[in-house]
Every structure is written in C-alpha cells, then in structure tokens.
N, C-alpha and C positions, 0 to 999 in steps of 0.2 A: 432445389434452391439454385437460382440463377445468379451469376456474378457479372458485374460490369466494373471497369476500372475505378469509378468514383463512388459506387454504391453497391449494396448487396440486398437482394430481396429475400425475405424469410418466408418459407412455405410452411403453413401449419401442419402439424402431425395428425395422422388419422386415428391414432390409438395411443395408449400410454407407452412412454419410453421405458426401456429396460437395458441399462448400460453399465459397464465398468469403465471408470475414467481414471487416468493418471494426470494430475495437474502439475504445473511447474513448481520448482522450489520457491520458497518465500523470498520475495525481493527485499522485504524488510529485514529478514534475518541475514540474507546474502550480503547486503551492503554493510551491515554492522560487522559481520565476520570478516569481510574484506578489509575494513579499516583495522580491526584487531590484528589480522595477519600481517598487514603492512607495518604496524607499529611493534610487532614482535621481531626478535632478532633470529632469523633462520627460516627454515622451510616448513610451510604449512600446506596441508591438502584440504580443500573444501569440496565436499561431495554433494551433488544435487544443486549446484548454483543456478539461480534463476536465469532464464534465457533472454529476458526482455531488454528494451532500450535503456532502462534505468540502470540495470546491473552492468550492461555493456559500457555505459558512460563511466561508471565507477571503476570498472576494470581498466579502461583506457587511462583514467586519471591516476590510478595506482601505478601503472607502468610509467607515466610521465613524471611521477614523483620519485622514481628510482627503483620501485619494486620490480623484481623479475617475475613475469607472469607467463604461465603456459596453461592453455585451456585444451582439454581433450574433448573428443566427440561425445562422451557420455556425461557432459556437464560437470566434470571435475576440474578444479583449478588448482594448479601447483603454484604457490607464491612464496618467493624468497623475500622476507621482510627485512626492514632496515633498523629495527629497534628504536624508532623515533628520530633517527638522524636522516632527514630527508636529503635526497640527492637529485633535485629536479633537473630534468632534461628539457623541460618546457616551462616557460613563465606564464602560460595561459592554459587554463583547464576549461573544457566545454562540457557542461552538465546536460546539454540538450533541453529536454522538458522535465528533467527529474528534480523535483524539489528536495527529496531526501538526499540525493547525491550532492547537490549544490550546497546544502546546509552543512552536511558532514565535512565536505572538503574545505569549506570556509574556516572551520575550526582546525582541521588537520594542518593546513598550510601555515597557520599561526604558530606552529611549533618550530618553524624554520626562521632563518634570519634574512632570507632573500624575498623581495617583493614578488608575489604571485597573484595573478588575476583569475578569479572564478567568474565564468559567464555562462550564458545559456540562451536558448531560443527566445523569441519575443514574448510568447505567453508566460514563460518563466520569469522574464525580466519584470513582468507586472506583479508578480507575487511578492508579499511582504517579507523582508529579511531584517528589518531594523532592530528588533530586540537582540538578535544574535550579534549583529555588528556592534551594538553598544556594549554588550557583555564582553566581547573579545577586546574591544578598545579599553574597557575598564581593567582587563587583565594585562594590559601593557602593549598590545599590538597597535600598529598604525593602520587605520582602516580608511580607505578612500572609495566611496561608492557614488555612482553616477546613474540616476539621481540618488540622494541619500536614502538609505534603507532598502535599496534594490540592487539587482545585478545590472552591469558588471561591478564587481568589488575587487579592489587590490588590497591585499593584506601583507603586512611586513611584521614578522615576529622578532624575537620569541616572546611568548606570553609566560606569565608566572602564575603560581598557585595562589590560594587564598579564598576569600569570600566574594561571590558575585551574586547580584540579584537579577531575577528573570521572571517575567510573567508566565504562569503555567497554563493560562486559558487561551493562548493563541495557537501554538503548535508544539507538540511534544518533541518535534524534530530539533528545536533549539536546545532543549534540555539534553537530548541524546547526544547532539554534536559536542557539547561541552563535557558530558560524562566520558565520552570516548577518549578525549585527550587528557582527562583529569589525572590518571595514574602517572603520567610522565611529567607532571608539574611539581616543582618543589613544594613539599608539604601537602600535595594532593589538592583537592578542590571541594569547596562547599557551595552549593547552589541554593540560595534563598529564594523561595517562590513567593512572589508578591500577589498572586491570585491562585484560585483553585486549579489543580492539575487536570487537564483533559487528556484523554487517551492514555490513561495510566498504564494499561497493559503493555504499551509500546516501551515505556520507561523500564518496567520490570523485565521485559524482553531484553533490553540493552544490558541491564545488569547481569542477566543470565548468560548472554553470549560472552560478555567480558570475563565472567567467572570461568567459563569453559576455556578461555585463553590465559588463565592463571591469575586474574585480578580478583581478589577476594575482599570481603568486608565492606562492600557497597551497601549503604543504608538509604532506602527510599521511603521518605516520610511524607506526610500531608503538606508540610510547609518547608521542608529542607531535605536536600539530597547530598549525601556525603560520599565522596570518592577518595579513598586513601591513596597515598603514593604507592607505586608498585611497578612491576614489569609484566608485559605481555609475554607469554610463552608460545612458541610455535606448536601447533597441534593439528590433528586430523579431525575435521569438524563436518558433521553430516547435517545438511540443511533440510528442515522439514518441508513437506508440501505446503503450498501457499493456501491458507484458510480463506482469504478473501476470494481467490480464484475458485476455490472449491464451492463457494456459495452459489455460483452460477449453475453448474450441473445439478447440485442439490435442489436448487429452486426449480430447475427444469422438471425434475421428478415430481415435485409438489404440484406444479401448474398442470401437468399432464396426467396426474393421478397414476404415476408410474413408480419406477424403482431405479435408484442409482447407487453404485458402490464407488467411493473415492479411495483409491489405494493409499495406504500408509498414513492416512490422516487419522488422528485420535483426539478424544476429548481432552487428554492431558497435554495438548499442544501448548507451546510457549505463547502462541498468538491469541490475542484477545478476540480476534474475529472467529475463533472456533466456537464462540457463543452462538453462531448460526445454528449449531446443532440443538441448543436449548430453545432457540426461537422457533425452529421447525417443530419441535416437540410441543411447544405451547400452542402451535397452530393446529395440532392434531395429528401430525405426521409421526410414524413409527421410525425411530432412529436408534440403531444398535451399533455399539463400538465393538468390532470384532478384531481378531488378531491381524487380519490382512488389511484392515481399514474400516471406514464407517459406512454403514448401509442405511440409506434413506428410502423408506417404503411408504408411499402415499396411495397405494391401491385401495380403492373404495373409500377414500377419505374426503370429507368436506372441510376445506380449510377454514379455520376460525380466525377472525380478526383479533388483534392483540390489545385493543383499547389504547392505553398510553404506554409507550415504551421509550426508555432513555437509552440512546446509543452513543453517548459522549465517549465511551471507552471502546467503541467498535464502529467508528463513523464511516469506514469504508464499506460497511454493509448497507448504508442508507439506500443506494439505488436498488440493490437486490431486494431488500425488504419492502420498498415502495412498490415494486412490481408484484411481489408475492401478495401484498395487501390488496391489490386490485382484484385478485381472484378469490378473496376471502368472503365470508358471509356477513361480516360486520366491519365497521371502520377501524382504522389504525392511525394513531397520532404519534409520530416520531418526534422526540424532544431532545434537547441538550446538545444540538449539533450546529448551532449558528456559525461556528468557526469554519465549517466546510464551504462557506461561500467563497473562501479564498484558496480553494484547491485548484486543480487544473482548470476547472470551470467554476461558475457559481453553482455549486453542486446541489443547492436547494432550488433556486429560481429557475435555472436551466432545466433541471430534472422535471420540476412541476410543469413547466411550459411544454416540454416534449410529451409528457404523459397526457396532458390535456389535448394535444394535437392528435393523439391516438384514441381519443374518446374516453380517457380515464379521468375521473373526477379527483383532482389533486390540487391542493392549496398550500403554498409555501408561506410560512410565518418567519419571524425574525430568528427563531430558535429551532425551527423544525419544519415538519411537513405533515399534512393530514391527507389520508387516502380513503376514499369511499369505494365500497365494492362496485364493480362495473361489469355489466353483462358483456359477453363476447360480442364484438361488433360484427355486422354483416360485411361482406366484401365491398371495397370501395373502388370506384373506377380510377384507374391509374395509381392506386395505392397512396400511402402517406409516407412522405420522406421525413425521416427523423434526423435532426442535426446532432452531432456528437460533441461539439464545442471543445475540441482538442482533448477530450476526456475519455480515456480507455474504459473507465467504470460505467459511464453512461452508455457507451456503445455495447458493452457486454450485457448489461442488465436490460436495456431496452430491446435488444434482440430477443430476449425471452418472451416478450409480449407476443411476438410473431409465431410462437409455437401454438397459440390458441386463437390468434386474431389475424385474419387474412389482410394482405396488403401492406405489411410493415416493410419499409425500405430504409436501411441503415446507411446514411451518408458517411463518407470517409471512414470505412471500416478498418483501414490499416492503422488507425490510432491504437488498436489493441496491441500493437507490437511493443508498447511501453512496458507491458507486464506479461503478456501471453501471446507471442507471435503466432502460434498455431490455434488460436481460439476458435476461429470459424471453421477450420477443418475438424476440430473436435466437436463443435456444434453440429456439423453435418452428420457425424457418426452417431450422436445421440438421436438425432431425428431419424436416421436410418434404422435405429434399433426398435422403432415403434411399428415398423412395417413387416 
C-alpha cells in the first residue's frame, strides 16, 4: 500500500485475511462518560477513552469548563468533576467537526450563568442544531445563534427543569444532550417526543452511562423520556470497544472470505451498532462470541444479500453494510435512515455517488440506499480517486472496497482521525495477514 500526503492507494489482498484486531474505545460512550464525570463532584477514572478528534475536543472543552483533566498513555483519563458548578476559564469552546461534542456542550453550558459560545469548523456550522437551541431556550436559557439553528451559538443559563418538547426523528444527540443535564435541574426533566425516536439504542446507552455514574430511575418510552433529579457520583468507568469501528475489520473478513477476531467486543455491548454481528450472521458469516472477544469467520462463505433492512437504530453502519452488500449474491435495500443526510456528509447521496464511481451499482433514495451485487472490477489505468466528503465513516468503509478491487485511491485519508487515528495502520496489518 503506497501513501502520498493527500491520498492513499489501497492494494488488494491476494488471499483471505486472518487477523486479531483491537479497536479504539467507543467515542459515543466516551463523550457521555466525560460529561457525567464533569458533572460529578470529585475524581473519576475513565479507562479506554476513545483517541479520536471528537473525544479530544470534548476533553479540551471539559478542561475549559473547569474540570481538571489528566490523560495517561494507556487511554485512561483522570477527571476531577465540578458537581454541576461550572468554572469556565474560556468563554469559547471549539468542537471542531464533532456533532456529538457540540450538541452535548450546548446543553452543558446552559447549566451556568455566564455566556459561553460553542463553535466548530465550517462543515459542523452547516449541520442543524435548531431543535436543541429551541429546547434550551424553552427551559430558560438565552440562546443567540448565527445563523439561527446553527453554530456558533452563545448560551447564557441557568436552565430550569420541567417539561420540554423535542422531535425524536432528527437526531438522538439532541435528546441525549438534554438527558445529561436533566438530573441537575430542579425537579428533573421530562422530554416529550413529538415524532418517533431514531437511533433509540443511543438513548438507552445514555441512560446506562448515567446510571453507572449514580443517576437511577431514568425512563425511556416511545413518546416520553423522564430524568429524575439526582446527583452524579464519581466512579471508575471502563469504556467498551467501539462497535462502529469494529464493523470495518469484521467486514474485511467477510469481503476476503477470511477471519477476524475483535478483542473485548461482545454481543452484550451497550452499543446499538453491535447489531453488525447479527447482520453478518444473516449474510451467512459464522460469528462467535468468545471470552476474549468476537470472532468473525467467513472462510468458504458466499455472502447473502439482506433484502430489506432497517438501520434507523444503527445508522453509522450504513457505509459498512453498503460496501458488504456490493459483494453479496443478491440486492440489499437499506431503509429508515433519511436523517443521515445531515451527518458529516450527505451520508446517503455522497456514499452512493462514490460507490458508483467505483463501479458499484448503488442508488440513494429519500430514506435509504439500494445496493446491487457487483463483480470485482478489472484494474483501471490511474485508479479511481474516492472523495471522503469530510466523513471518517465514508473513508473507512470505502477503503474496504480496495481489498478486492484494484485501483481504489482514498482522498484525504486523514479524516479518519475523527474517530480512529490509527485506522490505516491497522488496515495495513489486516492486509499483511493475508500473505
């Protein structure tokens, strides 16, 4: 595999891969745990913290809000929390490209009485924030956004408890942001959902992390989420391996008819994206949950298409599953994920366009994506440059095509630092395991 500063050429493997992989900690769990630890009074230790840009942005912000943060070389963070009494040393927080970080911080700063601005890079400024801004304003904060419903936003609290309405079908991050501050509000918080909840596992994940930090009695229903008043307790918390990241080496095993073990990942994971294990089984892959982690064995397997599959509760898997579907024996239609057009990229339209550039038959609809089985393409003169659209998940998933298709060139590969800075180094090791 050759590397140039602005692009990376993927070399197909000559035989099935056989690798053991350790993936980073879950950035979704990491950012929830960091907020809980900040809002607890005293010292917490978070073990296995995600190494990417999103988590780094949250760690920086936690420090700027007054939390004392020490990070060790083994991805453990020691954090002295403030019990909800923010002591900002900066009035401007930079979330970079991290939607999760920006939305969680927007709610957290509403606990204080000083105006604090949450901002981010230009692609993040284009992402919608309006429903969250409206909810925080309803709870008593002053919210000034330029332009309305986007970053940068300046929030002046404090907010109060009570009832607030929020759409459930735009982003579960809005719901989680409010849940995280709910225990510290007078009387707690009731979130009335005005539309069906998407990505429900992320909301139940939030409740589980909050419970680990001492907040009990959270009720997640179809139309209402209730967060009782309470206090976060400092704790030692172990972050699970990231199931979304694990989907890439698992898919690599399936595409090359090989075998991969992902250390410490189990089907009992808090993460909805652990459903990748069930999806692989449905495609004919042997998947075993063993004490040391999960083993994906596709040796001798012909991948089956999935027909229609609803991924609204595991939408980060869409790029991975789309690539897998291209190597299956029948079509796959992914549904229920129209809301991911407002992720880091238009994760339906941009993904379909890049797949077609690689010769894969892909069609984006308003609510999903249809993938037709595609034979392995012959080598192309000069290769095919694949745009990543500022989206780490597109970069990581589209690189998998190059394991079996010559001439795949990933532009701006460094975008993977958002969640897995060492992704392409790990990718090289999987490829090497086939030789």
